[in-house]
Backbone bond lengths (Angstrom), bond angles and torsions (degrees), N, CA, C in turn:
res aa  C-N    CA-C-N  psi(-1)  N-CA   C-N-CA  omega(-1)  CA-C   N-CA-C  phi
1 M - - - 1.468 - - 1.521 110.70 -
2 T 1.359 114.83 -43.27 1.464 119.88 178.18 1.512 110.96 -62.60
3 Q 1.333 115.70 -40.35 1.470 119.82 179.41 1.512 110.86 -63.84
4 L 1.324 118.35 -37.55 1.470 122.65 179.87 1.528 109.93 -65.00
5 R 1.345 115.31 -40.47 1.456 118.37 178.82 1.526 111.27 -63.90
6 R 1.341 115.62 -39.39 1.466 118.79 178.28 1.528 110.57 -62.23
7 W 1.349 116.18 -44.43 1.483 118.97 179.02 1.528 110.95 -62.25
8 S 1.330 117.33 -37.79 1.466 120.60 -179.54 1.519 110.80 -64.45
9 R 1.374 115.40 -45.57 1.464 117.77 179.50 1.525 111.04 -63.96
10 T 1.323 116.50 -37.76 1.466 120.26 179.02 1.520 110.70 -64.65
11 A 1.341 117.40 -39.81 1.458 121.02 179.96 1.520 111.04 -66.20
12 V 1.343 116.36 -41.79 1.474 119.97 179.22 1.518 110.86 -63.30
13 R 1.336 114.85 -43.45 1.464 118.30 178.99 1.529 111.42 -62.88
14 G 1.323 115.41 -41.00 1.459 118.96 179.13 1.513 111.87 -64.61
15 L 1.359 116.44 -40.01 1.461 120.20 179.05 1.525 110.71 -64.79
16 A 1.346 116.94 -43.00 1.469 120.39 179.41 1.515 111.24 -63.91
17 L 1.356 115.00 -41.65 1.462 118.46 178.90 1.525 111.13 -63.92
18 G 1.330 116.97 -38.80 1.464 120.47 178.31 1.513 111.90 -64.05
19 C 1.361 115.35 -40.96 1.473 118.95 178.41 1.528 111.12 -62.40
20 L 1.335 116.08 -43.57 1.458 119.40 178.58 1.514 111.76 -61.42
21 M 1.319 116.60 -39.91 1.462 120.30 179.56 1.528 111.06 -65.28
22 L 1.352 117.02 -39.56 1.471 120.70 178.52 1.525 111.00 -65.23
23 L 1.350 116.15 -41.76 1.467 119.32 178.80 1.519 111.18 -63.89
24 A 1.336 117.01 -42.23 1.460 120.83 179.24 1.523 110.85 -63.70
25 A 1.335 116.46 -40.35 1.467 120.34 179.20 1.525 110.59 -65.15
26 G 1.343 117.64 -40.03 1.463 121.14 178.75 1.515 111.87 -64.35
27 A 1.347 116.96 -41.88 1.462 119.99 179.05 1.514 111.01 -65.22
28 A 1.359 116.44 -41.73 1.463 119.60 178.10 1.514 111.46 -63.02
29 R 1.337 116.84 -39.33 1.470 120.53 179.71 1.529 110.20 -66.58
30 A 1.341 117.13 -38.30 1.467 120.12 178.64 1.516 110.82 -63.91
31 Q 1.354 116.69 -37.72 1.449 119.20 178.74 1.518 111.57 -67.53
32 V 1.301 117.92 -37.00 1.469 121.78 -179.95 1.515 110.85 -71.63
33 V 1.335 116.82 -44.96 1.464 120.59 -175.61 1.513 110.72 -72.02
34 G 1.373 118.68 -36.96 1.451 121.48 -179.29 1.507 111.58 88.31
35 P 1.354 116.64 -168.37 1.462 121.18 -176.89 1.524 111.23 -62.93
36 S 1.303 114.74 156.47 1.458 120.45 178.09 1.527 109.88 -70.45
37 P 1.350 118.04 161.36 1.471 120.33 177.60 1.524 113.01 -55.82
38 A 1.335 117.64 -37.59 1.462 120.34 179.16 1.524 110.72 -64.09
39 A 1.343 117.22 -42.18 1.465 120.62 179.35 1.525 111.03 -66.14
40 Q 1.339 116.40 -40.41 1.463 119.62 177.18 1.519 110.97 -62.63
41 R 1.331 116.72 -41.26 1.468 120.37 179.90 1.518 110.87 -64.20
42 D 1.341 116.95 -42.23 1.458 120.42 177.78 1.526 111.10 -62.49
43 S 1.339 116.46 -38.79 1.457 120.04 179.70 1.524 111.26 -65.39
44 L 1.342 117.22 -43.18 1.462 120.85 178.59 1.521 111.33 -65.23
45 D 1.336 117.18 -38.70 1.473 120.30 177.97 1.522 110.73 -62.70
46 E 1.303 117.64 -39.70 1.466 120.89 179.19 1.531 110.53 -66.52
47 I 1.321 117.38 -39.09 1.465 120.54 177.18 1.528 110.73 -61.74
48 E 1.334 117.11 -43.01 1.462 120.94 179.13 1.524 111.09 -65.29
49 R 1.342 117.24 -40.72 1.470 120.16 178.50 1.526 110.51 -62.18
50 R 1.308 117.65 -42.71 1.460 120.66 179.02 1.524 110.57 -64.75
51 A 1.327 117.09 -39.08 1.465 120.30 179.09 1.520 111.21 -64.70
52 R 1.337 117.11 -41.94 1.466 119.79 178.89 1.524 111.03 -62.48
53 R 1.333 116.64 -43.18 1.463 120.03 179.05 1.528 111.23 -65.10
54 A 1.326 116.32 -39.64 1.466 120.29 -176.70 1.526 112.38 -66.96
55 R 1.322 118.09 -25.97 1.467 120.95 -177.84 1.525 112.92 -88.72
56 Q 1.314 118.93 -4.94 1.454 120.76 -179.60 1.521 110.55 -76.02
57 G 1.332 115.62 131.70 1.455 118.96 -178.37 1.512 111.94 -174.38
58 A 1.328 115.30 -168.71 1.456 122.27 -179.31 1.518 108.01 -152.82
59 G 1.330 115.65 170.70 1.454 118.66 179.73 1.513 111.56 -173.60
60 I 1.323 114.93 173.74 1.455 122.22 176.61 1.522 108.18 -136.06
61 R 1.337 115.61 140.41 1.457 120.94 -177.33 1.524 109.74 -130.19
62 I 1.322 116.90 149.36 1.454 123.17 174.90 1.521 108.35 -135.46
63 G 1.339 116.04 144.47 1.455 118.33 -177.63 1.507 111.70 -176.57
64 T 1.308 115.19 -147.39 1.448 121.67 -176.57 1.517 110.48 -133.22
65 W 1.328 115.28 143.97 1.465 122.49 174.31 1.522 106.88 -122.14
66 Q 1.325 116.61 109.29 1.450 121.93 -175.86 1.535 109.44 -87.85
67 V 1.328 115.26 82.12 1.462 121.07 -178.41 1.529 109.18 -73.47
68 T 1.336 116.51 130.46 1.457 121.95 -177.53 1.525 110.63 -117.19
69 G 1.337 115.02 161.34 1.462 120.88 174.45 1.511 114.96 81.05
70 L 1.345 118.74 13.26 1.452 120.77 179.66 1.531 110.31 -82.91
71 A 1.318 115.91 136.24 1.461 120.77 177.91 1.525 109.73 -73.74
72 E 1.325 116.69 145.40 1.449 121.71 179.28 1.524 110.28 -125.10
73 V 1.323 115.16 136.73 1.458 121.67 178.55 1.518 108.94 -82.32
74 S 1.322 116.23 134.42 1.456 120.71 -179.44 1.533 109.89 -61.24
75 G 1.322 115.67 130.41 1.452 121.35 178.80 1.513 114.33 87.23
76 A 1.319 118.84 -8.55 1.461 121.42 179.86 1.521 110.63 -85.97
77 T 1.322 116.62 154.32 1.461 122.24 176.10 1.530 108.68 -111.88
78 Y 1.344 115.56 146.09 1.457 121.14 -174.72 1.528 109.77 -128.96
79 S 1.305 115.88 149.67 1.460 121.88 174.43 1.519 108.70 -148.42
80 T 1.318 116.23 150.51 1.465 121.85 178.02 1.528 109.11 -130.39
81 M 1.304 115.66 151.09 1.452 121.06 176.56 1.525 109.55 -98.87
82 P 1.338 118.69 158.03 1.463 119.29 175.75 1.529 110.89 -58.40
83 A 1.309 115.64 149.25 1.462 120.60 177.49 1.524 109.41 -80.28
84 L 1.326 115.94 137.13 1.460 122.61 177.63 1.521 109.29 -118.31
85 E 1.319 115.81 150.90 1.467 119.66 179.77 1.525 109.73 -155.31
86 G 1.311 116.20 130.96 1.451 121.85 172.12 1.517 109.46 -117.69
87 Y 1.316 117.12 150.24 1.465 118.65 -176.03 1.523 111.03 -148.17
88 F 1.323 113.50 158.05 1.459 123.67 172.13 1.524 107.15 -124.68
89 Q 1.322 117.29 137.09 1.470 122.02 -175.37 1.517 111.01 -125.23
90 K 1.327 115.23 138.95 1.456 121.75 177.46 1.528 109.26 -127.23
91 G 1.322 116.67 132.53 1.452 120.85 -179.20 1.517 112.74 -75.46
92 L 1.323 116.01 142.32 1.462 122.31 175.33 1.527 111.51 -105.71
93 D 1.329 116.73 -43.26 1.460 121.59 173.67 1.527 107.67 -160.46
94 R 1.335 117.41 -161.37 1.466 120.53 -175.45 1.520 112.93 -63.10
95 H 1.331 118.50 -27.42 1.464 120.92 -173.66 1.530 114.06 -122.83
96 L 1.311 118.52 2.88 1.465 120.88 -177.61 1.522 110.94 -130.80
97 A 1.346 114.99 145.67 1.461 122.23 173.10 1.522 107.67 -144.41
98 I 1.320 115.99 156.61 1.461 121.87 176.05 1.525 107.67 -114.59
99 E 1.332 115.90 132.17 1.461 121.89 -175.30 1.522 110.57 -119.29
100 S 1.326 116.61 129.98 1.462 123.13 174.21 1.531 107.57 -111.01
101 S 1.335 116.46 122.87 1.457 120.12 -173.69 1.523 111.00 -130.49
102 A 1.339 114.92 155.66 1.462 122.91 173.37 1.520 107.28 -133.63
103 G 1.335 115.90 127.25 1.460 120.56 -177.05 1.518 112.05 -115.54
104 L 1.338 115.25 172.43 1.464 121.83 179.16 1.519 108.51 -147.93
105 W 1.349 115.78 128.17 1.474 121.53 177.38 1.523 108.07 -146.24
106 R 1.321 117.35 137.75 1.469 121.34 -175.57 1.523 110.98 -131.88
107 R 1.314 114.83 138.78 1.471 122.43 174.41 1.526 109.02 -126.74
108 S 1.330 115.97 131.62 1.458 121.16 -178.88 1.524 110.07 -114.82
109 Q 1.322 115.44 142.78 1.461 122.25 177.63 1.536 109.25 -130.79
110 R 1.318 115.69 131.01 1.468 120.62 176.76 1.519 108.68 -128.56
111 S 1.301 115.23 125.81 1.460 120.88 179.42 1.521 109.51 -132.32
112 G 1.334 116.05 152.13 1.454 121.00 -179.16 1.517 111.52 77.90
113 T 1.311 115.50 172.64 1.459 121.79 179.41 1.521 109.77 -141.78
114 G 1.310 114.60 161.56 1.455 120.66 173.29 1.510 113.08 58.45
115 T 1.346 114.87 -123.81 1.460 120.92 -176.32 1.512 112.97 -83.60
116 S 1.301 117.17 6.93 1.458 120.23 179.82 1.534 109.15 -136.04
117 A 1.327 115.56 58.67 1.460 121.33 -176.55 1.525 110.32 -115.84
118 E 1.317 114.45 153.09 1.461 120.56 178.20 1.515 109.42 -141.18
119 D 1.327 116.17 129.08 1.467 122.85 175.55 1.522 109.13 -113.00
120 I 1.334 115.63 128.64 1.462 121.58 178.43 1.525 108.19 -123.23
121 G 1.300 115.80 123.94 1.456 120.92 176.06 1.522 110.91 -115.56
122 S 1.315 116.70 126.36 1.469 122.03 -178.59 1.523 108.56 -117.60
123 I 1.319 116.45 119.24 1.460 122.14 179.84 1.519 109.20 -113.72
124 L 1.324 117.20 129.23 1.466 123.03 177.71 1.525 108.79 -112.18
125 I 1.331 116.32 131.71 1.464 122.37 179.72 1.531 108.08 -125.80
126 P 1.333 118.36 85.62 1.473 120.02 176.69 1.524 111.04 -73.47
127 M 1.326 116.64 132.00 1.467 123.01 176.05 1.529 107.46 -122.62
128 L 1.322 115.34 96.69 1.455 121.38 -168.69 1.520 111.46 -117.54
129 T 1.312 115.63 152.29 1.460 123.45 173.83 1.524 107.74 -116.88
130 A 1.322 116.31 125.37 1.460 121.02 -173.27 1.523 110.94 -128.90
131 I 1.320 114.56 150.65 1.459 122.38 171.42 1.528 107.93 -96.92
132 K 1.341 115.95 130.73 1.461 121.26 177.04 1.531 108.81 -111.93
133 L 1.317 115.35 128.30 1.461 122.28 -179.58 1.520 109.20 -111.62
134 Y 1.345 115.29 122.46 1.462 122.04 173.37 1.535 106.36 -103.52
135 P 1.326 118.54 91.34 1.473 119.54 -166.76 1.528 114.72 -73.04
136 T 1.331 118.26 -25.32 1.467 119.09 -170.60 1.517 114.38 -122.25
137 T 1.327 117.96 0.83 1.461 119.13 -173.67 1.519 111.04 -131.62
138 S 1.329 115.32 167.75 1.462 123.38 175.76 1.529 108.50 -121.59
139 P 1.340 119.14 164.07 1.466 121.32 -169.86 1.523 115.60 -60.11
140 E 1.319 118.49 -24.49 1.467 119.03 -176.91 1.526 112.77 -77.34
141 Q 1.330 118.51 -8.93 1.457 120.78 -179.73 1.529 110.38 -85.22
142 P 1.350 118.93 138.25 1.469 120.53 -174.90 1.528 113.71 -72.52
143 F 1.314 118.50 -32.62 1.472 121.32 -179.03 1.521 109.43 -109.33
144 E 1.341 115.88 122.37 1.457 120.22 -176.06 1.535 111.11 -137.02
145 P 1.326 118.56 109.52 1.468 120.29 170.11 1.528 110.31 -76.56
146 Y 1.335 116.30 153.08 1.460 119.81 -178.56 1.524 111.26 -149.59
147 L 1.329 114.81 162.61 1.465 124.08 171.39 1.519 107.60 -117.48
148 T 1.339 116.97 149.91 1.455 119.86 -177.21 1.519 111.10 -146.10
149 A 1.334 115.72 148.96 1.467 122.47 175.32 1.515 107.71 -152.02
150 G 1.353 116.54 137.98 1.455 119.23 -175.90 1.510 113.47 -151.08
151 V 1.339 114.69 168.87 1.459 122.65 -179.11 1.526 107.45 -150.01
152 G 1.341 116.21 156.86 1.460 118.92 178.37 1.514 112.13 171.92
153 F 1.321 114.80 -165.32 1.459 121.98 -179.35 1.532 110.29 -95.21
154 T 1.330 114.45 158.07 1.466 121.26 176.05 1.521 108.85 -136.22
155 I 1.323 115.64 137.68 1.458 121.63 175.53 1.527 108.59 -105.57
156 G 1.316 116.31 131.49 1.453 121.85 174.66 1.515 110.86 -112.41
157 V 1.321 116.65 133.19 1.471 122.57 178.29 1.520 107.30 -116.52
158 D 1.342 116.19 117.58 1.456 122.33 -177.51 1.528 108.39 -112.63
159 S 1.313 117.67 113.39 1.470 121.75 -179.88 1.520 109.74 -117.90
160 R 1.344 115.68 137.36 1.466 121.92 -178.74 1.517 109.49 -130.62
161 N 1.314 114.67 138.81 1.462 121.73 175.95 1.524 107.26 -133.52
162 T 1.332 116.86 112.41 1.460 122.67 -175.17 1.520 110.21 -115.85
163 V 1.325 115.62 133.04 1.460 122.48 175.95 1.521 108.05 -116.68
164 S 1.323 117.52 125.51 1.462 121.66 178.52 1.514 109.04 -152.85
165 G 1.311 116.33 159.82 1.455 119.82 178.43 1.502 112.11 133.58
166 G 1.319 116.91 -156.10 1.446 121.35 -174.57 1.512 112.16 -83.63
167 L 1.318 114.60 -153.17 1.451 119.93 -176.04 1.523 112.30 -62.95
168 L 1.321 116.34 -31.66 1.462 120.41 -178.40 1.530 112.93 -91.04
169 G 1.322 116.72 0.31 1.453 119.18 179.10 1.496 112.43 64.54
170 G 1.333 116.82 48.01 1.447 119.73 -174.68 1.500 115.44 -75.25
171 G 1.333 119.38 -16.24 1.460 120.89 -178.18 1.509 112.22 -105.57
172 G 1.311 116.32 179.88 1.454 121.39 176.51 1.510 111.16 129.13
173 G 1.314 114.71 -175.30 1.451 119.32 -178.93 1.507 111.08 -174.94
174 S 1.294 115.48 169.06 1.456 121.19 178.66 1.513 108.86 -149.28
175 G 1.319 115.80 161.44 1.453 120.06 179.62 1.513 111.25 -174.34
176 T 1.321 115.27 158.53 1.461 121.64 179.36 1.516 109.33 -130.79
177 V 1.329 115.51 134.57 1.457 122.16 -179.33 1.523 108.67 -126.49
178 I 1.327 116.53 136.63 1.465 122.06 176.60 1.527 108.67 -108.54
179 I 1.316 116.33 126.99 1.465 122.32 -174.28 1.529 108.96 -127.71
180 A 1.326 116.61 139.99 1.464 122.32 -179.43 1.527 110.55 -94.04
181 G 1.314 114.67 155.51 1.452 120.85 177.10 1.523 110.13 -159.21
182 V 1.316 115.79 -174.51 1.463 122.54 177.97 1.524 108.63 -124.31
183 G 1.325 115.50 157.60 1.449 120.30 -178.61 1.516 112.80 -140.93
184 L 1.323 114.88 153.75 1.459 123.30 176.47 1.523 108.39 -136.01
185 K 1.332 116.25 149.08 1.458 119.23 173.21 1.521 109.88 -152.19
186 G 1.317 115.24 156.21 1.453 121.09 177.18 1.515 109.41 -158.30
187 G 1.325 116.69 153.82 1.453 119.46 179.49 1.509 112.00 167.86
188 G 1.298 115.14 -156.15 1.453 121.25 -179.47 1.509 110.15 -154.86
189 G 1.316 116.25 168.73 1.449 120.14 -179.29 1.513 111.39 -176.06
190 F 1.316 115.54 -158.87 1.462 120.64 -179.80 1.519 109.11 -149.69
191 E 1.316 115.57 158.87 1.456 123.85 170.40 1.525 108.11 -126.23
192 Y 1.319 115.23 136.71 1.462 120.15 174.82 1.519 108.81 -130.05
193 R 1.316 117.41 120.16 1.453 122.28 -179.69 1.528 109.81 -101.30
194 F 1.338 115.36 120.16 1.459 119.91 178.18 1.523 111.78 -92.47
195 S 1.342 117.23 -2.27 1.459 122.45 170.35 1.523 107.14 -147.62
196 Q 1.316 116.03 179.35 1.456 119.12 -178.20 1.525 111.78 -63.83
197 A 1.331 117.44 -30.67 1.459 121.23 -175.48 1.525 113.42 -107.04
198 F 1.339 118.36 -39.98 1.455 121.44 -169.84 1.528 112.00 -105.95
199 G 1.331 114.35 153.04 1.455 120.93 177.35 1.510 110.14 -169.38
200 F 1.315 115.60 -170.19 1.458 119.62 174.38 1.518 109.06 -136.77
201 S 1.331 114.90 163.49 1.458 120.73 -175.82 1.521 110.31 -139.43
202 G 1.307 115.21 158.45 1.458 122.47 173.60 1.517 109.04 -139.64
203 T 1.318 116.61 141.97 1.465 119.71 -178.44 1.519 110.29 -148.34
204 V 1.315 116.40 147.17 1.463 123.16 173.11 1.525 107.32 -131.89
205 G 1.324 115.80 151.32 1.456 118.82 -179.91 1.509 112.14 -179.82
206 Y 1.311 115.26 -163.42 1.466 122.54 -177.02 1.524 107.87 -131.18
207 Q 1.337 115.84 136.58 1.459 120.98 -179.09 1.525 110.03 -128.72
208 Y 1.332 114.88 138.88 1.466 122.10 -177.42 1.523 108.48 -131.43
209 V 1.332 116.41 128.82 1.465 122.41 179.45 1.518 108.78 -128.72
210 R 1.319 116.28 134.89 1.468 122.08 178.69 1.522 108.63 -129.69
211 F 1.351 116.13 124.39 1.453 121.42 -179.97 1.529 110.96 -99.73
212 F 1.336 115.42 156.23 1.463 120.33 178.62 1.526 111.92 -79.46
213 D 1.339 117.07 -23.71 1.457 123.92 172.96 1.520 108.02 -136.34
214 P 1.340 117.66 157.56 1.467 119.24 -175.59 1.526 112.95 -62.26
215 V 1.332 114.81 140.26 1.462 123.72 171.56 1.530 106.62 -119.55
216 G 1.336 116.84 117.68 1.458 119.15 -174.92 1.513 112.21 62.99
217 G 1.336 115.98 29.25 1.456 120.50 -179.36 1.521 114.93 80.29
218 E 1.319 118.35 6.17 1.468 121.76 -176.76 1.519 111.07 -127.62
219 L 1.323 115.15 141.51 1.458 120.79 173.43 1.523 112.07 -90.76
220 T 1.329 117.50 -29.22 1.462 122.17 -172.35 1.521 110.76 -124.24
221 Y 1.315 115.79 133.56 1.462 123.40 172.37 1.527 107.08 -125.36
222 K 1.328 116.05 124.64 1.467 119.05 -176.39 1.525 109.56 -150.88
223 G 1.324 115.48 151.42 1.450 120.22 177.43 1.514 112.23 160.17
224 F 1.322 114.77 173.81 1.458 121.24 -179.69 1.531 109.98 -81.21
225 H 1.324 114.88 147.86 1.455 120.17 177.78 1.525 109.96 -131.48
226 A 1.332 114.96 156.64 1.467 122.19 176.35 1.520 108.08 -141.56
227 F 1.344 116.36 131.18 1.458 121.83 -176.13 1.522 110.34 -131.37
228 G 1.312 114.44 153.63 1.458 122.07 169.42 1.517 108.53 -143.61
229 G 1.324 117.65 150.27 1.458 118.21 -178.70 1.510 113.35 -179.24
230 M 1.331 114.78 -172.77 1.457 123.22 -177.85 1.524 110.79 -98.02
231 T 1.323 115.47 148.71 1.459 122.19 178.00 1.522 109.88 -125.60
232 Y 1.309 115.18 154.31 1.464 121.28 176.18 1.524 108.82 -140.74
233 R 1.322 117.16 125.89 1.453 122.85 174.94 1.517 108.91 -98.03
234 F 1.339 116.54 126.42 1.456 120.87 -178.81 1.531 109.98 -61.35
235 Q 1.344 115.51 142.33 1.462 122.08 -179.71 1.521 108.87 -109.69
236 Y 1.336 116.48 127.31 1.459 121.81 -178.62 1.522 109.61 -122.67
């Protein structure tokens, strides 16, 4: 009877020791294998969500658009205003964002003098949607170069003010016409954030606009542009 009790205690001890060894082996295997595929997928999804949120922002840019190929009337004087652009940006993933922008550019023409003068003002408002690619960086880095390309609609505003007639300038007329068109742009630039929310950017590229009817006597406006401005990343 005593011998049977000894065998029973030995068997229980052996069973407990075996269970402990199995548990230790399972824990070691879990450490080697790592998280399950579902956990890894959830982790990657969270990283992408954070990247999309981090890339959301807005900004304003000012610069120059060197439009080429415009016809000029002999004896007329021309002036242009700096190009302005505001934009809103939404993140798509760690390396992509979509940007919606609205710009403003004006060219003025004055011809004639005195009672035989004509002023023509041409305003272009490109409203473009562009994809921005950050090929080598992620949102947490302060300096990020990027490439961009976009397409969209453009509004042209053509205003004319004509003075003609006798000594008192009794004749003349004025009018404003709004004309639709399409636009394309492409280029590259950089963003540098000097704080978590604020920074500045610089970009160079080429922009092409084509109207369905002439604006300021022209159907096509095209040329290289360069912008600089402030950026703001939304904080959540």
